[in-house]
MARTOR-171829 format. One record per residue: residue number from 1; chain; x, y, z of N, C-alpha, C, O in turn. Coordinates in Angstrom, 3 decimals. Atoms other than C-alpha are relative to their C-alpha. Example, Ala and Ser with C-alpha at 12.3 -4.5 7.8 and 13.67 -1.06 7.14 Angstrom:
<nodes>
(node 1; "A"; (0.890; -1.190; 0.000); (12.300; -4.500; 7.800); (0.900; 1.200; 0.000); (1.936; 1.181; 0.665))
(node 2; "A"; (-0.820; -1.190; -0.060); (13.670; -1.060; 7.140); (-0.770; 1.090; 0.730); (-0.261; 2.198; 0.899))
</nodes>
This chain:
<nodes>
(node 1; "A"; (0.636; -1.303; -0.029); (30.664; 6.199; -3.792); (-1.143; 0.013; -1.023); (-0.967; -0.402; -2.168))
(node 2; "A"; (1.173; -0.025; 0.866); (27.202; 6.708; -5.261); (0.064; 1.209; -0.936); (0.360; 2.326; -0.511))
(node 3; "A"; (0.175; -1.075; 0.964); (26.809; 8.747; -8.438); (-1.342; -0.222; -0.708); (-2.006; -1.231; -0.468))
(node 4; "A"; (1.324; 0.118; 0.613); (23.740; 9.341; -10.629); (-0.090; -1.233; -0.903); (-1.148; -1.858; -0.972))
(node 5; "A"; (0.012; 1.198; 0.849); (24.704; 6.552; -13.062); (-0.266; -1.248; 0.844); (-0.988; -2.147; 0.414))
(node 6; "A"; (0.236; 1.127; -0.906); (24.787; 4.124; -10.111); (-1.471; -0.043; 0.416); (-2.075; -1.114; 0.454))
(node 7; "A"; (1.411; -0.060; -0.395); (21.330; 5.304; -8.988); (-0.887; -0.498; -1.132); (-1.821; -1.266; -0.903))
(node 8; "A"; (0.790; 0.445; 1.158); (19.946; 4.799; -12.499); (0.103; -1.515; -0.194); (-0.892; -2.175; -0.495))
(node 9; "A"; (-0.179; 1.446; 0.156); (21.421; 1.295; -12.678); (-0.735; -0.760; 1.100); (-1.368; -1.782; 0.832))
(node 10; "A"; (0.726; 0.630; -1.116); (20.041; 0.396; -9.229); (-1.494; -0.011; -0.278); (-2.162; -1.024; -0.070))
(node 11; "A"; (1.425; -0.105; 0.319); (16.600; 1.612; -10.294); (-0.387; -1.059; -1.037); (-1.377; -1.767; -0.855))
(node 12; "A"; (0.304; 0.979; 1.050); (16.674; -0.538; -13.450); (0.080; -1.431; 0.526); (-0.784; -2.256; 0.226))
(node 13; "A"; (-0.170; 1.350; -0.546); (17.959; -3.610; -11.596); (-1.149; -0.367; 0.950); (-1.688; -1.472; 0.890))
(node 14; "A"; (1.067; 0.272; -0.972); (15.383; -3.314; -8.808); (-1.345; -0.094; -0.712); (-2.152; -0.966; -0.391))
(node 15; "A"; (1.248; 0.059; 0.764); (12.541; -2.590; -11.237); (-0.130; -1.342; -0.704); (-1.208; -1.935; -0.719))
(node 16; "A"; (0.012; 1.311; 0.665); (13.475; -5.717; -13.180); (-0.311; -1.114; 1.001); (-1.101; -2.013; 0.715))
(node 17; "A"; (0.212; 1.018; -1.036); (13.576; -7.780; -9.978); (-1.447; -0.010; 0.501); (-2.075; -1.067; 0.560))
(node 18; "A"; (1.348; -0.032; -0.586); (10.252; -6.588; -8.533); (-1.081; -0.243; -1.044); (-2.155; -0.747; -0.714))
(node 19; "A"; (1.003; 0.269; 1.038); (8.437; -6.748; -11.871); (-0.045; -1.478; -0.356); (-1.025; -1.939; -0.941))
(node 20; "A"; (0.056; 1.458; 0.125); (9.384; -10.439; -12.009); (-0.936; -0.577; 1.055); (-1.639; -1.556; 0.804))
(node 21; "A"; (0.873; 0.449; -1.084); (7.571; -10.843; -8.672); (-1.448; 0.432; -0.221); (-2.378; -0.322; 0.065))
(node 22; "A"; (1.333; -0.562; 0.248); (4.606; -8.640; -9.649); (0.006; 0.603; -1.396); (0.547; 1.691; -1.592))
(node 23; "A"; (-0.022; -0.497; 1.380); (4.042; -8.229; -13.403); (-0.537; 1.431; -0.103); (-1.503; 1.793; 0.569))
(node 24; "A"; (0.382; -1.410; 0.151); (3.756; -4.596; -14.497); (-1.463; 0.166; -0.409); (-2.066; 1.205; -0.144))
(node 25; "A"; (1.412; -0.075; 0.399); (0.315; -5.366; -15.942); (-0.923; 0.080; 1.216); (-2.067; 0.518; 1.091))
(node 26; "A"; (0.797; -0.042; -1.225); (-0.925; -5.662; -12.330); (0.207; 1.284; 0.804); (-0.484; 1.502; 1.799))
(node 27; "A"; (-0.332; -1.197; -0.772); (0.538; -2.343; -11.163); (-1.067; 1.077; -0.203); (-1.589; 1.242; -1.306))
(node 28; "A"; (0.961; -1.106; 0.080); (-1.806; 0.561; -10.391); (0.546; 1.133; -0.861); (-0.197; 1.748; -1.626))
(node 29; "A"; (-0.665; -1.049; 0.783); (0.697; 3.019; -11.910); (1.257; -0.606; -0.618); (2.128; -1.098; 0.098))
(node 30; "A"; (-1.159; 0.577; 0.700); (3.205; 1.869; -14.535); (1.212; 0.923; 0.164); (1.109; 2.129; -0.059))
(node 31; "A"; (-1.219; -0.815; -0.145); (6.780; 3.042; -13.837); (0.429; 0.586; -1.340); (0.495; -0.122; -2.345))
(node 32; "A"; (-0.410; -0.679; 1.228); (7.912; 5.611; -16.409); (1.454; 0.412; 0.022); (2.047; 0.641; -1.033))
(node 33; "A"; (-1.385; -0.416; -0.026); (11.339; 6.539; -15.176); (0.425; 0.568; 1.335); (-0.314; 0.556; 2.320))
(node 34; "A"; (-0.660; -0.480; -1.202); (13.636; 8.079; -12.649); (0.374; 1.465; -0.191); (0.896; 1.851; -1.237))
(node 35; "A"; (-0.347; -1.413; 0.036); (14.085; 11.771; -11.853); (0.712; 0.392; 1.296); (0.634; -0.308; 2.306))
(node 36; "A"; (-0.722; -0.506; -1.178); (16.215; 13.808; -9.439); (-0.887; 0.960; 0.779); (-1.757; 1.620; 0.210))
(node 37; "A"; (0.652; -1.004; -0.837); (14.907; 15.841; -6.507); (1.018; 0.536; 1.000); (2.021; -0.107; 1.309))
(node 38; "A"; (-0.809; -0.598; -1.065); (16.442; 18.168; -3.951); (-0.887; 0.249; 1.215); (-0.674; 1.201; 1.964))
(node 39; "A"; (0.941; -0.160; -1.105); (13.622; 17.714; -1.444); (0.762; 0.064; 1.315); (1.780; -0.606; 1.486))
(node 40; "A"; (-0.706; -0.227; -1.255); (14.593; 18.814; 2.051); (-0.305; -1.021; 1.091); (0.387; -1.045; 2.109))
(node 41; "A"; (0.320; 0.962; -1.065); (12.957; 15.991; 4.025); (-0.194; -1.429; -0.493); (-0.344; -2.336; 0.325))
(node 42; "A"; (0.307; 1.336; 0.520); (12.453; 12.999; 1.712); (1.169; -0.584; -0.785); (1.865; 0.115; -1.520))
(node 43; "A"; (-1.020; 0.712; 0.780); (14.832; 10.406; 0.328); (-0.494; -0.247; -1.420); (0.287; -0.225; -2.371))
(node 44; "A"; (0.575; 0.284; 1.299); (12.458; 9.639; -2.527); (-1.488; 0.257; -0.005); (-2.108; 0.418; 1.047))
(node 45; "A"; (1.442; -0.210; 0.176); (8.955; 10.143; -3.905); (-0.426; -0.704; -1.282); (0.387; -0.976; -2.165))
(node 46; "A"; (0.585; 0.524; 1.235); (6.651; 8.630; -6.498); (-1.156; 0.918; -0.362); (-1.799; 1.485; 0.522))
(node 47; "A"; (1.128; -0.847; 0.384); (4.095; 10.547; -8.550); (-1.021; -0.762; -0.835); (-0.787; -1.904; -1.232))
(node 48; "A"; (1.121; 0.653; 0.683); (0.823; 9.772; -10.327); (0.308; -0.328; -1.457); (-0.418; -1.101; -2.082))
(node 49; "A"; (-0.373; 0.256; 1.385); (2.561; 9.762; -13.709); (0.941; -1.193; -0.141); (1.253; -1.607; -1.258))
(node 50; "A"; (-0.870; 1.166; 0.047); (4.827; 6.848; -12.771); (1.472; 0.299; 0.183); (2.310; -0.585; 0.008))
(node 51; "A"; (-1.399; -0.342; -0.215); (8.023; 8.718; -12.024); (0.400; -0.202; 1.457); (-0.361; 0.088; 2.380))
(node 52; "A"; (-0.603; 0.122; -1.324); (10.236; 7.891; -9.070); (1.070; 1.078; 0.085); (1.932; 1.188; -0.787))
(node 53; "A"; (-0.977; -1.053; -0.255); (12.213; 10.815; -7.668); (0.935; -0.470; 1.099); (0.486; -0.932; 2.148))
(node 54; "A"; (-0.995; 0.360; -1.011); (15.430; 10.101; -5.793); (0.792; 1.260; 0.347); (1.216; 2.012; -0.530))
(node 55; "A"; (-0.687; -1.181; -0.480); (17.094; 12.746; -3.678); (1.464; -0.017; -0.429); (2.167; -1.014; -0.262))
(node 56; "A"; (-1.392; -0.125; 0.443); (20.389; 13.975; -5.105); (0.979; -0.054; 1.166); (2.188; -0.173; 0.963))
(node 57; "A"; (-0.867; 0.065; -1.180); (21.716; 13.942; -1.548); (0.664; -1.371; 0.151); (1.603; -1.516; 0.933))
(node 58; "A"; (-0.664; 1.309; -0.020); (22.571; 10.262; -2.110); (1.366; 0.064; -0.694); (2.273; -0.704; -0.373))
(node 59; "A"; (-1.232; -0.097; 0.785); (25.299; 11.346; -4.538); (1.169; 0.383; 0.910); (1.093; 1.330; 1.692))
(node 60; "A"; (-1.199; -0.241; -0.805); (28.732; 11.211; -2.952); (0.003; -0.724; 1.335); (0.924; -0.547; 2.132))
(node 61; "A"; (0.054; 0.757; -1.252); (27.656; 8.912; -0.108); (0.268; -1.479; -0.271); (0.418; -1.906; -1.415))
(node 62; "A"; (-0.087; 1.462; 0.089); (28.067; 5.219; 0.605); (-1.274; -0.627; 0.549); (-1.228; -1.698; 1.154))
(node 63; "A"; (1.286; 0.425; -0.566); (24.367; 4.826; 1.512); (-0.742; -0.949; -0.938); (-1.909; -0.735; -1.266))
(node 64; "A"; (0.555; 0.940; 0.977); (23.771; 1.885; -0.829); (-1.253; -0.707; 0.505); (-2.227; -0.840; -0.235))
(node 65; "A"; (1.164; 0.716; -0.534); (21.370; 0.007; 1.467); (-1.200; 0.934; 0.112); (-2.330; 0.528; -0.158))
(node 66; "A"; (1.075; -0.980; -0.122); (19.330; 3.150; 2.091); (-0.571; 0.333; -1.374); (-1.787; 0.452; -1.524))
(node 67; "A"; (0.446; -0.246; 1.370); (19.160; 3.879; -1.640); (-0.849; -1.166; -0.493); (-1.919; -0.958; -1.065))
(node 68; "A"; (0.722; 1.202; 0.408); (18.055; 0.298; -2.323); (-1.404; -0.020; 0.617); (-2.392; -0.230; -0.085))
(node 69; "A"; (1.290; 0.021; -0.704); (15.283; 0.477; 0.305); (-0.910; 1.122; -0.501); (-2.122; 0.935; -0.615))
(node 70; "A"; (0.791; -1.139; 0.482); (14.158; 3.897; -0.975); (-0.616; -0.301; -1.359); (-1.801; -0.046; -1.574))
(node 71; "A"; (0.517; 0.337; 1.332); (13.809; 2.727; -4.572); (-1.105; -1.047; 0.122); (-2.156; -0.911; -0.504))
(node 72; "A"; (1.007; 1.046; -0.184); (11.923; -0.398; -3.476); (-1.285; 0.565; 0.618); (-2.389; 0.179; 0.233))
(node 73; "A"; (1.137; -0.637; -0.661); (9.656; 1.713; -1.243); (-0.845; 0.775; -1.024); (-2.069; 0.650; -1.048))
(node 74; "A"; (0.726; -0.804; 0.982); (8.746; 4.085; -4.082); (-0.653; -0.870; -1.069); (-1.754; -0.565; -1.526))
(node 75; "A"; (0.614; 0.911; 0.969); (8.144; 1.231; -6.521); (-1.210; -0.706; 0.599); (-2.175; -0.984; -0.114))
(node 76; "A"; (1.166; 0.590; -0.673); (5.803; -0.360; -3.958); (-1.182; 0.971; -0.050); (-2.325; 0.549; -0.227))
(node 77; "A"; (1.069; -0.998; 0.116); (3.825; 2.913; -3.967); (-0.632; -0.049; -1.389); (-1.857; -0.023; -1.513))
(node 78; "A"; (0.533; 0.065; 1.357); (3.481; 2.729; -7.753); (-0.799; -1.274; -0.215); (-1.844; -1.250; -0.865))
(node 79; "A"; (0.659; 1.296; 0.193); (2.495; -0.926; -7.634); (-1.421; -0.007; 0.580); (-2.361; -0.438; -0.088))
(node 80; "A"; (1.322; 0.073; -0.654); (-0.403; -0.536; -5.178); (-0.832; 1.253; -0.238); (-2.042; 1.231; -0.014))
(node 81; "A"; (0.720; -1.257; 0.208); (-1.346; 3.050; -6.066); (0.262; 0.968; 1.134); (0.308; 0.572; 2.299))
(node 82; "A"; (-0.346; -1.012; -0.992); (-0.569; 6.280; -4.274); (-1.119; 0.236; 1.010); (-0.860; 0.682; 2.128))
(node 83; "A"; (1.127; -0.193; -0.910); (-4.050; 6.415; -2.735); (0.070; -0.927; 1.210); (-0.629; -0.702; 2.199))
(node 84; "A"; (-0.138; 0.931; -1.129); (-3.022; 3.536; -0.460); (0.827; 0.597; 1.140); (0.787; 0.105; 2.267))
(node 85; "A"; (-0.845; -0.590; -1.041); (-0.600; 5.786; 1.419); (0.952; -1.039; 0.561); (1.619; -1.750; -0.190))
(node 86; "A"; (-0.836; 1.001; -0.671); (1.251; 3.658; 3.980); (-0.878; -0.983; 0.773); (-0.528; -1.407; 1.875))
(node 87; "A"; (0.918; 0.926; -0.673); (-1.682; 1.395; 4.841); (0.490; -1.440; -0.094); (1.593; -1.698; -0.578))
(node 88; "A"; (-0.409; 1.408; -0.039); (-1.600; -2.383; 5.248); (0.236; -0.586; -1.391); (1.075; -1.473; -1.548))
(node 89; "A"; (-0.204; 0.485; 1.368); (-1.886; -2.973; 1.478); (1.398; 0.409; -0.474); (2.146; -0.404; -1.017))
(node 90; "A"; (-1.330; -0.482; 0.373); (1.176; -0.815; 0.845); (1.086; -0.736; 0.778); (2.082; -1.170; 0.200))
(node 91; "A"; (-1.026; 0.639; -0.832); (3.095; -2.329; 3.769); (0.278; -1.435; -0.433); (1.424; -1.886; -0.413))
(node 92; "A"; (-0.188; 1.376; 0.479); (2.512; -5.853; 2.467); (0.824; -0.014; -1.290); (1.703; -0.857; -1.465))
(node 93; "A"; (-0.738; -0.058; 1.265); (3.780; -4.864; -0.991); (1.442; 0.439; 0.245); (2.366; -0.100; -0.363))
(node 94; "A"; (-1.353; -0.454; -0.320); (6.769; -2.998; 0.460); (0.817; -1.145; 0.590); (2.002; -1.290; 0.289))
(node 95; "A"; (-0.695; 1.162; -0.573); (7.649; -6.108; 2.456); (0.334; -1.007; -1.097); (1.435; -1.559; -1.118))
(node 96; "A"; (-0.260; 0.910; 1.116); (7.302; -8.267; -0.667); (1.150; 0.508; -0.860); (1.963; -0.279; -1.345))
(node 97; "A"; (-1.059; -0.611; 0.810); (9.578; -5.820; -2.527); (1.292; 0.195; 0.779); (2.270; 0.708; 0.236))
(node 98; "A"; (-1.186; -0.084; -0.878); (12.073; -5.947; 0.402); (0.444; 1.444; 0.245); (1.638; 1.743; 0.257))
(node 99; "A"; (-0.288; -1.409; -0.324); (11.836; -2.214; 1.165); (0.115; 0.121; 1.510); (-0.786; 0.637; 2.171))
(node 100; "A"; (-0.168; 0.059; -1.444); (13.225; -2.628; 4.657); (1.012; 1.046; 0.466); (2.203; 0.955; 0.167))
(node 101; "A"; (-0.860; -1.066; -0.509); (14.598; 0.479; 6.369); (0.528; -0.314; 1.402); (1.446; 0.358; 1.873))
(node 102; "A"; (-0.295; 0.244; -1.416); (14.865; -1.074; 9.853); (1.422; -0.448; 0.285); (1.946; -0.165; 1.362))
(node 103; "A"; (-1.323; 0.559; -0.278); (18.237; -2.759; 9.497); (1.122; 0.770; -0.693); (2.229; 0.260; -0.871))
(node 104; "A"; (-1.008; -0.812; 0.674); (20.061; 0.052; 7.745); (0.806; 0.763; 1.047); (0.249; 1.387; 1.950))
(node 105; "A"; (-0.898; -0.677; -0.928); (23.064; 1.429; 9.581); (-0.309; 1.494; 0.065); (-0.527; 2.139; -0.961))
(node 106; "A"; (0.332; -1.408; -0.231); (22.407; 4.864; 11.080); (0.924; 0.938; -0.771); (0.509; 2.026; -1.168))
(node 107; "A"; (-0.952; -0.864; 0.702); (25.518; 6.257; 9.396); (-0.440; 0.280; -1.438); (-0.110; 1.331; -1.987))
(node 108; "A"; (0.493; -0.234; 1.357); (23.846; 5.846; 5.986); (-1.021; 1.130; -0.013); (-1.002; 1.980; -0.904))
(node 109; "A"; (0.968; -1.094; -0.120); (20.968; 8.079; 7.079); (0.737; 1.320; 0.237); (0.388; 2.349; -0.341))
(node 110; "A"; (-0.748; -1.210; -0.347); (23.467; 10.567; 8.512); (0.722; 0.587; -1.216); (0.774; 1.806; -1.383))
(node 111; "A"; (-0.696; -0.482; 1.196); (25.441; 10.767; 5.253); (-0.942; 0.761; -0.928); (-0.610; 1.842; -1.414))
(node 112; "A"; (0.965; -0.646; 0.899); (22.353; 11.598; 3.186); (-0.538; 1.274; 0.639); (-0.653; 2.306; -0.023))
(node 113; "A"; (0.516; -1.180; -0.704); (20.973; 13.979; 5.806); (1.004; 1.146; -0.014); (0.622; 2.308; -0.158))
(node 114; "A"; (-1.040; -1.038; 0.025); (24.279; 15.843; 5.913); (0.038; 0.692; -1.361); (0.283; 1.896; -1.437))
(node 115; "A"; (0.013; -0.584; 1.340); (24.065; 16.371; 2.144); (-1.249; 0.839; -0.259); (-1.213; 1.782; -1.050))
(node 116; "A"; (1.239; -0.764; 0.178); (20.483; 17.635; 2.366); (0.150; 1.384; 0.609); (-0.308; 2.376; 0.042))
(node 117; "A"; (-0.137; -1.278; -0.687); (21.405; 20.356; 4.804); (-1.223; 0.258; 0.867); (-2.254; -0.394; 0.703))
(node 118; "A"; (1.080; -0.286; -0.935); (19.215; 21.841; 7.521); (-0.244; 1.487; 0.072); (0.657; 2.293; -0.160))
(node 119; "A"; (0.383; -1.397; -0.117); (17.352; 25.083; 8.038); (0.146; 0.507; 1.438); (0.484; 1.671; 1.659))
(node 120; "A"; (-0.010; -0.406; -1.406); (17.249; 25.107; 11.872); (0.817; -0.954; 0.864); (1.038; -2.116; 0.520))
(node 121; "A"; (-0.539; 0.819; -1.082); (19.040; 23.868; 14.944); (-0.993; 0.112; 1.147); (-1.484; 1.200; 1.449))
(node 122; "A"; (0.928; 0.016; -1.128); (16.822; 22.821; 17.864); (0.801; -0.150; 1.282); (1.575; -1.094; 1.441))
(node 123; "A"; (-0.690; 0.005; -1.285); (18.115; 23.617; 21.348); (-0.995; -0.207; 1.131); (-2.107; 0.320; 1.095))
(node 124; "A"; (0.741; 0.082; -1.261); (16.782; 22.562; 24.738); (0.581; 1.072; 0.905); (1.799; 1.201; 1.029))
(node 125; "A"; (-0.449; -1.046; -0.927); (16.938; 25.445; 27.196); (-0.408; -0.403; 1.411); (-1.553; -0.786; 1.652))
(node 126; "A"; (0.231; 0.399; -1.385); (17.249; 24.735; 30.923); (-0.210; 1.239; 0.868); (0.088; 2.358; 0.452))
(node 127; "A"; (0.290; -1.113; -0.914); (16.232; 26.874; 33.913); (1.235; 0.846; 0.312); (1.128; 2.052; 0.531))
(node 128; "A"; (-1.222; -0.752; -0.323); (19.854; 27.836; 34.567); (0.536; 0.809; -1.191); (1.598; 1.425; -1.098))
(node 129; "A"; (-0.393; -0.778; 1.164); (20.049; 29.417; 31.101); (0.850; -0.755; -1.009); (1.067; -0.273; -2.120))
(node 130; "A"; (-0.808; 0.796; 0.936); (22.191; 26.685; 29.532); (-0.867; -0.499; -1.147); (-2.067; -0.724; -0.988))
(node 131; "A"; (0.663; 0.568; 1.163); (21.293; 25.448; 26.058); (0.792; -1.200; -0.481); (2.018; -1.240; -0.377))
(node 132; "A"; (-0.634; 1.200; 0.534); (21.993; 22.066; 24.513); (-0.572; -0.268; -1.387); (-1.788; -0.369; -1.551))
(node 133; "A"; (0.444; 0.325; 1.356); (21.860; 21.357; 20.759); (-0.536; -1.418; -0.013); (0.171; -2.358; 0.351))
(node 134; "A"; (0.611; 1.324; 0.076); (19.454; 18.454; 20.247); (0.131; -0.607; -1.388); (0.544; -1.756; -1.544))
(node 135; "A"; (-0.069; 0.504; 1.366); (19.294; 18.137; 16.487); (-0.157; 1.136; -0.982); (-0.534; 2.251; -0.618))
(node 136; "A"; (0.210; -0.933; 1.093); (19.223; 19.906; 13.157); (-1.232; -0.476; -0.756); (-1.422; -1.676; -0.951))
(node 137; "A"; (1.275; 0.343; 0.625); (15.880; 20.030; 11.349); (-0.311; 0.938; -1.163); (0.299; 1.997; -1.304))
(node 138; "A"; (0.457; -0.808; 1.127); (14.156; 21.371; 8.234); (-1.128; 0.945; 0.370); (-1.248; 2.030; -0.199))
(node 139; "A"; (1.150; -0.825; -0.352); (11.047; 22.729; 9.913); (-0.274; -0.061; 1.486); (0.132; -0.990; 2.183))
(node 140; "A"; (0.356; -0.066; -1.409); (9.722; 23.742; 13.265); (-1.169; -0.936; 0.263); (-2.053; -1.096; -0.579))
(node 141; "A"; (1.031; 0.965; -0.368); (7.527; 21.227; 15.065); (-0.805; 0.544; 1.171); (-0.251; 1.101; 2.119))
(node 142; "A"; (0.912; -0.507; -1.025); (4.511; 22.109; 17.181); (0.354; -0.518; 1.400); (0.190; 0.190; 2.394))
(node 143; "A"; (-0.368; 0.583; -1.296); (5.716; 19.775; 19.938); (0.985; 0.899; 0.748); (0.947; 0.979; 1.976))
(node 144; "A"; (-1.023; -0.842; -0.620); (8.593; 22.181; 20.574); (-0.392; 1.484; 0.028); (-0.052; 2.189; 0.979))
(node 145; "A"; (0.383; -1.414; 0.014); (7.109; 25.560; 19.560); (-1.090; 0.300; 1.020); (-1.194; 1.434; 1.487))
(node 146; "A"; (1.096; -0.190; -0.956); (4.106; 25.056; 21.894); (0.262; -0.738; 1.316); (-0.669; -1.038; 2.063))
(node 147; "A"; (-0.358; 0.732; -1.227); (5.979; 23.303; 24.706); (-0.264; 0.875; 1.227); (0.227; 2.000; 1.316))
(node 148; "A"; (0.307; -0.691; -1.248); (4.629; 24.339; 28.121); (0.135; -0.998; 1.149); (-0.784; -1.777; 1.402))
(node 149; "A"; (-0.178; 0.964; -1.099); (6.068; 22.395; 31.060); (-0.910; 0.349; 1.186); (-1.206; 1.515; 1.447))
(node 150; "A"; (0.760; -0.179; -1.243); (3.976; 21.889; 34.184); (0.728; -0.768; 1.090); (1.781; -1.360; 0.855))
(node 151; "A"; (-0.642; 0.669; -1.131); (4.774; 20.469; 37.593); (0.186; -1.489; -0.260); (1.216; -2.062; 0.097))
(node 152; "A"; (-0.066; 1.447; 0.196); (4.021; 16.902; 36.509); (0.141; -0.425; -1.463); (0.196; -1.620; -1.753))
(node 153; "A"; (-0.115; 0.341; 1.418); (4.335; 17.079; 32.722); (1.092; 0.868; -0.627); (0.918; 2.072; -0.813))
(node 154; "A"; (-1.119; -0.715; 0.599); (7.652; 18.035; 31.182); (0.927; -1.001; -0.674); (0.854; -2.203; -0.419))
(node 155; "A"; (-0.999; 0.831; 0.668); (10.437; 16.705; 28.989); (1.341; 0.193; 0.698); (1.635; 1.255; 1.247))
(node 156; "A"; (-1.337; -0.091; -0.576); (13.914; 15.936; 30.226); (1.037; -0.367; -1.053); (0.783; -1.164; -1.957))
(node 157; "A"; (-1.150; 0.324; 0.834); (17.264; 15.842; 28.479); (1.164; -0.209; 0.947); (1.480; 0.650; 1.771))
(node 158; "A"; (-1.123; 0.365; -0.874); (20.179; 14.121; 30.170); (-0.390; 0.144; 1.476); (0.412; 0.569; 2.308))
(node 159; "A"; (0.484; -0.016; -1.382); (18.057; 13.914; 33.328); (-0.371; 1.368; 0.541); (-0.678; 1.504; 1.725))
(node 160; "A"; (0.330; -1.353; -0.450); (17.381; 17.656; 33.462); (-1.285; 0.472; -0.667); (-1.497; 0.248; -1.859))
(node 161; "A"; (1.271; -0.502; 0.472); (13.971; 19.285; 33.102); (0.220; 1.139; -1.008); (0.973; 2.076; -0.741))
(node 162; "A"; (-0.116; -1.011; 1.043); (13.645; 21.344; 29.895); (-0.998; 1.125; 0.289); (-2.193; 0.875; 0.453))
(node 163; "A"; (0.871; -1.159; -0.233); (12.272; 24.857; 30.479); (-0.681; 0.442; -1.300); (-1.847; 0.835; -1.298))
(node 164; "A"; (0.559; -0.377; 1.294); (11.777; 25.606; 26.774); (0.896; -0.547; -1.110); (1.991; -1.050; -0.861))
(node 165; "A"; (-0.777; 0.374; 1.181); (12.955; 24.798; 23.264); (0.158; 1.228; -0.873); (-0.744; 2.062; -0.961))
(node 166; "A"; (-0.310; -1.161; 0.833); (14.570; 27.294; 20.916); (0.504; -0.493; -1.358); (1.373; -1.361; -1.439))
(node 167; "A"; (-0.507; 0.267; 1.356); (15.010; 27.112; 17.132); (0.896; 1.160; -0.405); (0.571; 2.324; -0.167))
(node 168; "A"; (-0.875; -1.029; 0.568); (17.906; 28.973; 15.547); (0.288; -0.373; -1.444); (0.558; -1.531; -1.762))
(node 169; "A"; (-0.309; 0.270; 1.415); (18.441; 29.337; 11.817); (1.468; -0.327; -0.152); (2.323; 0.269; 0.503))
(node 170; "A"; (-1.385; 0.428; 0.251); (21.578; 27.640; 10.554); (0.662; 0.965; -0.948); (1.831; 0.790; -1.291))
</nodes>
């Protein structure tokens, strides 16, 4: 089970490992430390002052691989500079730092997401009036709020044409 002490130790261990690969003297932003966040959509963030923020939603989960990838991802941002965004320079550094989210078990994402909590539930509404819960989300998305099906352009769920989408507060 992950606790804050474990997160701090992971951060120190990973920082030591990646700074052996890329000396801190070459980093665009020098790492200054680790802070907590309760962000509703992000696992982690890095800022211009050198701080890495890790979502407290990791606490109480077994999402070790996801935590590892998140820390490495944020350190890659500090190394190349935040102005790089997620461009090819950043992606190369993230790969070098082994910030790989692709092979992480879906259950790890689900554990952290469950701890974050959600503001809305998104439902697909069908012509017959039935509704089907699709997912829980933090914010409304234009794709669903401005959905207008036509004869040849529409979305389907379980093989049925969606008439509209409805958000309900949780």
